[in-house]
C-alpha positions, 0 to 999 in steps of 0.5 A: 974438603975430603970425603972424610968430613963427618959433615960431608957424609950426613943425610940420606938414610931416611930418604933412601929407606922411604924410596925403597918402600921400607919403614924409617923409624924415628925418635922424638926430642922435646928435651933440649939437651945434646945428651938426649940426642946422643943417646937416641942416635946411639939406639939405631933410630933412622931419624931424630926429630927435634921439636921446636914447635912445642918446646923451648928449644932455640937455635943455639940449643939446636946447634949443640944437639947437631954437634952431639950427633955429628958422625952418626948415621941417624938423620937429624930433622926439625919440626918447625913451629910454622911454615917459616922460610927464615927459620927453615933456612937457619936450621938447615944451615946449622946442620938439619938433614930435613924439616917437618912442617906442621899444619900444612892445610893447603897446596900453597903451604905445601909448595912453600914448605918444599921451596924453603928447603931447596936452593935455587932455581928449585927453591928459595933457600939462601946459600952461605958458608954455614955449619952445614957446609963445614963453614964453606970448606964443603960448599960446592958439593953440599950445594950440588947434592942438597936438593936431592938429599934434603928431606921435606915432611909435611904434617897433615894434622887437621880435618881440612888437610885430610879433605884436601890431601890429594891436592896437597900431596900433588906438590912435587918434592914432598918426601913424607906426609906425617899425621899428627893424631892428636891435632887431627882429633882436636880438629874433629872436636875429640881432642886426644880421642885418637881411636874415634871412628872419625879420626880413623877415617881421616887417617885412612883418607890421608894414607890412601892419598899418600899411596896415590901420590907416591908420598911416604905416609907417616904417623906419630905413635906416641904411646910406648907400645911396640905392637902399635908401631908394628900395626902401623907398619902393617897398615902401610905407614913408612915414616913413623915417629916412635914415642917421645923422650919425655915419655921414655923417662916417665915410663922407665920411672914408673916401671921401676916404681911398680913395687911400691903403691902409687902415692897420688901422682897423676 
């Protein structure tokens, strides 16, 4: 296999940015259509996260999404439904450049998150002639480079994770820790109230633990507010989710309808 293969070139943009201490900004996909991925990848996001936790997106749909962004410099990540080694292996085999693992609340869960993303002897991912290796034509180079290139993001989105952040982030192999502000607020009995002092304090604890561990701190900025993204960068966050594809549509539709009075829609 030559270096001209688009599959041989994939991965690494986000990891390189984080290693340099620079922000890596990502788009968030909840609409399971390849055209959405293709559009986002054409807008200079550093990464795209395909959400398999809170959507109907399945493996076959994810493969079509991966094919749509083939050749793009944008890294393709998957938010898994859980810390699941089997599903992690399958999305990586299909062509994901990394995984985002939700609800990591213990060091043991963090260790499994890293291990299931890496090949032996460092991890437990099984090897195969899957799409990620260009069906075997790029197997050796892919295998040799994978453990250094794969991106592992753990989600610290519960107060229990905030309380144990130093222990969790001491796990070798974690590239970024992503705060889920809505789950974090829910775990504090204030679902959706992301500006509550308790939520902000828990975010601060995670951010400081990331700095001590040398892990890139991350957060998902859901509202479509560029100034909110800029504020998070100033605060020190580096792995930042920017909006959601569904919200891009909602916001665009509502903007175009501004000249007309609302007709009772939520």
